[in-house]
C-alpha positions in Angstrom: 38.7 -41.3 10.7 38.7 -40.5 6.6 40.3 -38.2 4.7 38.6 -35.2 2.8 40.1 -32.9 0.1 39.7 -29.1 1.6 37.7 -26.8 -0.1 37.4 -23.4 -0.1 34.2 -20.8 0.4 32.9 -16.8 0.6 31.2 -16.9 3.7 31.9 -16.4 7.8 32.8 -20.2 9.4 31.0 -21.4 12.3 34.2 -22.3 14.1 33.6 -24.8 17.0 36.9 -26.3 19.1 36.7 -29.7 20.5 39.3 -31.2 22.4 42.1 -32.9 20.3 41.7 -36.7 19.1 45.0 -37.9 18.6 48.3 -36.6 20.3 51.3 -38.4 19.9 55.4 -37.3 20.2 55.5 -36.0 16.8 52.4 -34.0 16.3 49.7 -32.3 17.9 46.2 -32.5 16.9 42.7 -30.4 17.0 39.3 -30.2 15.8 37.1 -27.6 14.9 33.4 -27.7 13.7 32.5 -25.6 10.3 29.3 -24.8 8.8 28.7 -26.6 5.5 30.1 -24.6 2.6 32.3 -22.7 4.9 35.2 -25.3 5.4 37.7 -22.8 3.2 37.7 -20.0 5.6 38.2 -22.1 8.9 41.1 -24.2 7.0 42.6 -21.0 5.8 42.9 -19.2 9.1 43.9 -22.5 11.0 46.8 -22.6 8.4 48.3 -19.7 9.1 48.4 -20.4 12.8 50.6 -23.4 11.2 48.5 -26.0 11.4 47.7 -28.3 8.8 44.4 -30.5 7.6 44.5 -34.0 8.7 40.9 -35.3 8.2 37.5 -34.1 7.7 33.5 -35.5 8.4 31.0 -34.1 6.9 27.3 -34.0 8.6 24.2 -33.0 7.6 24.7 -29.4 8.4 28.3 -29.0 9.5 31.8 -30.4 9.0 34.5 -31.5 11.7 37.7 -30.5 10.6 41.1 -32.2 12.5 44.0 -30.2 11.9 47.4 -31.2 13.1 51.0 -29.2 13.8 54.5 -30.6 14.6 54.9 -30.0 18.0 57.2 -26.9 19.0 60.6 -28.3 20.1 61.4 -27.4 23.7 64.9 -28.1 25.9 62.3 -30.5 28.3 61.5 -32.4 24.9 64.7 -32.8 23.5 65.9 -34.0 27.4 63.7 -36.2 27.8 63.8 -37.8 23.8 67.4 -38.0 24.6 67.3 -39.6 28.0 64.7 -42.1 26.5 67.1 -43.5 23.6 69.8 -44.3 26.0 69.9 -48.2 27.3 68.9 -49.0 31.1 71.9 -49.4 32.6 73.2 -45.7 30.5 70.2 -44.2 32.0 71.0 -45.6 35.3 74.5 -44.8 35.2 73.7 -41.2 34.4 71.3 -40.2 37.0 74.0 -42.0 39.5 76.6 -39.8 38.1 74.8 -36.7 38.1 74.1 -34.7 41.1 70.2 -35.0 41.4 69.4 -31.5 42.1 70.3 -30.0 39.0 69.0 -32.5 37.4 65.7 -31.9 38.6 65.7 -28.6 38.1 66.4 -28.4 34.4 64.1 -31.2 34.3 61.9 -28.8 35.6 62.2 -25.7 34.1 61.7 -28.0 30.8 58.4 -29.1 31.7 57.5 -25.2 32.6 58.6 -24.0 29.2 56.9 -26.6 27.3 54.0 -25.8 29.3 53.6 -22.2 28.4 54.5 -23.2 25.0 52.1 -25.9 24.6 49.3 -23.5 25.6 49.9 -21.5 22.0 47.5 -24.5 20.3 44.4 -23.1 23.0 45.3 -19.5 21.4 43.7 -20.5 17.7 41.0 -22.3 19.6 39.9 -19.7 21.1 40.5 -17.4 18.2 37.7 -19.7 16.3 35.7 -19.9 19.6 35.1 -15.3 18.5 34.8 -16.3 14.7 31.9 -18.5 15.5 30.4 -15.7 17.6 30.5 -13.2 15.4 29.8 -15.5 12.3 26.4 -16.3 14.2 25.4 -12.9 15.4 24.5 -11.6 11.7 22.6 -14.5 10.5 20.4 -13.8 13.7 19.9 -10.3 12.5 18.8 -11.7 9.2 16.4 -13.7 10.4 14.5 -11.4 12.9 14.5 -8.4 11.4 13.2 -5.5 13.6 10.0 -4.4 12.6 9.5 -1.1 11.5 7.6 1.3 13.8 5.1 2.8 11.7 4.0 6.8 11.6 0.8 8.9 11.5 0.4 11.0 8.4 1.0 14.3 8.8 -2.5 16.1 9.3 -2.8 19.0 6.4 -3.5 22.6 7.2 -6.9 24.2 7.5 -6.9 26.5 4.9 -7.5 29.7 6.2 -7.1 33.6 4.9 -4.5 33.9 6.9 -1.9 31.1 5.5 -3.6 30.5 1.9 -4.0 34.0 -0.3 -6.4 32.3 -2.8 -9.1 31.7 -0.2 -8.5 35.0 0.6 -8.8 36.6 -2.5 -11.7 34.6 -3.1 -13.7 35.5 -0.3 -12.9 39.2 -0.1 -14.1 39.2 -4.2 -17.5 40.8 -5.0 -17.9 38.6 -7.8 -15.6 35.9 -8.4 -15.6 34.5 -12.2 -16.6 31.0 -12.9 -13.0 30.1 -13.8 -11.6 31.5 -10.8 -14.1 29.6 -8.2 -13.8 26.2 -10.4 -10.0 26.8 -10.1 -10.2 27.0 -6.6 -12.2 24.1 -5.9 -9.8 21.4 -8.5 -6.9 23.4 -6.8 -8.5 22.2 -3.1 -10.9 19.4 -3.6 -11.4 17.8 -0.2 -8.9 20.2 1.8 -10.6 21.5 5.2 -11.3 25.3 4.9 -11.9 27.5 7.7 -14.0 31.3 7.4 -16.2 34.0 8.5 -19.6 33.4 6.6 -23.1 33.7 7.1 -26.6 31.9 6.4 -28.0 33.8 3.7 -30.7 31.2 2.8 -32.5 28.4 3.8 -34.1 26.1 0.9 -36.2 23.4 2.1 -35.7 19.8 0.9 -39.0 18.6 -1.5 -40.7 16.0 1.0 -38.6 17.0 4.2 -39.2 19.3 6.4 -36.5 19.2 8.3 -33.8 19.2 5.7 -32.0 22.2 4.2 -29.8 23.3 1.4 -28.0 26.2 2.4 -26.5 29.3 0.7 -23.2 30.1 2.9 -21.3 33.6 1.7 -19.0 35.5 3.4 -18.4 37.5 6.0 -21.6 39.1 8.1 -24.9 38.8 7.4 -26.0 41.8 5.1 -29.0 42.4 3.0 -27.4 44.7 1.0 -23.9 43.3 0.2 -22.2 40.3 0.1 -18.4 39.0 -1.4 -17.0 35.8 -1.8 -18.7 32.6 -3.8 -22.0 30.6 -3.6 -20.8 27.7 -1.1 -24.0 25.4 -0.1 -24.5 22.9 2.6 -26.7 20.2 0.7 -29.1 18.3 1.6 -28.6 18.8 6.1 -30.1 18.8 8.8 -29.3 21.5 11.1 -28.6 20.6 14.4 -27.5 16.7 13.0 -25.5 16.7 10.3 -24.0 21.0 10.7 -21.6 19.3 13.7 -22.7 22.3 15.9 -19.6 23.0 18.7 -19.2 26.3 21.1 -19.3 27.0 24.4 -23.4 27.6 24.5 -24.6 25.3 21.5 -28.2 26.7 19.8 -31.0 24.4 19.6 -30.2 25.1 15.8 -29.3 27.9 13.0 -31.1 29.7 10.6 -31.1 32.6 7.9 -29.0 35.9 9.4 -27.0 33.6 11.7 -22.7 34.5 11.6 -20.8 31.3 11.9 -17.3 30.2 11.6 -17.0 27.6 9.1 -14.9 24.8 9.3 -16.2 22.9 5.9 -14.3 20.5 3.5 -14.4 21.7 -0.3 -16.2 19.5 -2.4 -17.4 19.9 -6.1 -17.9 22.9 -8.2 -21.5 23.2 -10.2 -20.6 25.9 -12.2 -23.7 26.1 -14.1 -25.4 26.6 -10.7 -22.4 28.6 -9.3 -22.4 26.8 -6.3 -19.5 25.5 -4.6 -20.6 22.6 -2.3 -19.2 22.5 1.6 -19.2 19.0 4.0 -19.0 20.4 7.5 -16.6 20.3 9.7 -17.5 22.3 12.6 -20.0 25.4 12.9 -20.1 27.6 16.0 -22.2 30.9 16.3 -20.4 34.3 15.9 -20.6 38.0 16.6 -20.6 40.2 13.8 -17.6 41.2 13.1 -17.1 44.9 15.0 -17.0 48.1 12.5 -13.8 50.2 13.2 -14.1 53.6 14.2 -12.6 55.3 11.5 -14.6 53.3 9.1 -18.2 54.7 10.5 -16.9 58.4 10.6 -16.1 57.1 6.8 -19.0 56.6 6.0 -21.1 59.7 5.6 -18.1 60.5 3.1 -18.7 57.7 1.1 -22.1 58.0 1.2 -22.4 61.5 -0.7 -20.1 60.0 -3.3 -21.9 56.9 -3.9 -24.8 57.0 -6.8 -28.5 56.9 -5.6 -30.5 53.9 -6.1 -32.3 52.9 -9.3 -35.7 51.8 -7.1 -37.7 54.0 -4.7 -37.4 53.6 -1.2 -40.1 51.7 -0.1 -39.0 49.2 -3.0 -36.6 48.3 -0.6 -38.5 46.9 2.1 -40.3 45.3 0.4 -41.2 41.6 2.2 -38.4 38.9 1.4 -39.6 35.9 -1.8 -41.3 32.9 0.0 -38.9 30.0 0.9 -40.5 28.0 -2.1 -38.7 30.2 -4.8 -35.2 30.3 -4.8 -32.7 30.9 -7.3 -28.9 30.1 -6.6 -27.6 32.0 -9.0 -28.6 34.8 -11.8 -28.2 32.1 -14.8 -31.2 30.4 -12.9 -33.1 33.2 -12.8 -32.2 34.3 -16.3 -33.4 30.4 -16.9 -36.5 30.8 -15.6 -36.6 34.1 -17.5 -37.1 36.0 -13.5 -34.5 38.4 -14.3 -33.6 40.7 -13.7 -35.4 40.0 -10.0 -36.7 43.3 -7.7 -37.2 43.1 -3.7 -40.5 41.3 -3.0 -40.4 39.4 -6.4 -40.5 35.9 -6.3 -36.8 34.0 -5.7 -34.9 38.1 -5.4 -32.0 37.1 -2.5 -29.4 39.5 -1.4 -26.9 37.2 -3.3 -28.5 37.8 -6.5 -28.6 42.2 -5.6 -24.5 42.6 -5.3 -25.0 46.4 -5.4 -28.2 46.5 -3.2 -30.0 48.7 -4.9 -33.2 46.3 -4.9 -32.4 45.0 -8.0 -30.9 41.8 -9.0 -29.4 39.8 -12.1 -29.6 43.2 -13.9 
């Protein structure tokens, strides 16, 4: 067997115990196998137990290390060695002169003690086996890492007047500025909002009889008051694009209907003052009941409110045909139609915030 110099290693050794290959009266031998590059650690461990490297044989992946150590001296071994050095005649004389029973007891006791001490050689072997198992466990973990479990992203909260102060203030305002609406649209672009609104106006898409631009205002439908920005569903079909829901889904919706609107915030056209929405779900709703206290307070409010500038018959004039529509006062002024009075082409309640029958004053 070839003898090779011992080495050192920094990683753990994969050690396997194999039966002793040589056994004589002076030494006892044992062999282990270590992964290439880890021989130094295996050698250091066995040297602590009193073994020394006798030889090692390097293979492609593993190195076979052979260790030896002086056999422990026992009473039985000493007796056997002394008895063996005697001449045959002396041995026979000793046997004849000695009592057979005490000699057998001594020899038997020595054998037992020798066997017990001889078991010490198996203890490093067991330790080596445990070390091999421990060294293979981390490598298995490295080779087969646990796959991370994907987690679904948390859904964004729908913005309502209850959880978003900016939306609540915007819907309550009777004349929100371009800057206010633009800032809201930029901050919450792509977010979903939910609010009570109404269809204030509908304009046919050119060349289509079933597609519309739908103007949405906040709160309940009214011909005299309005609040919130000018929302718009652009180029939609009333039955397929609005995604109508609810216990009694209507065949269609139209101007004057009160809705519960869930929609995503889109772009804001500051020139037309239109905040575009993408429908998520639309449900019909009843108008919000007016509290009794508010009804009782209406006469006193009517006394203090100034009389409308336009005569009463003008307020009852028919609405303009659907072919003329101004999304806001900027569009009406750009067309030279301002001020727009009730009955004029393009007149709508969204242009007449104070409800006096004259829009874009």
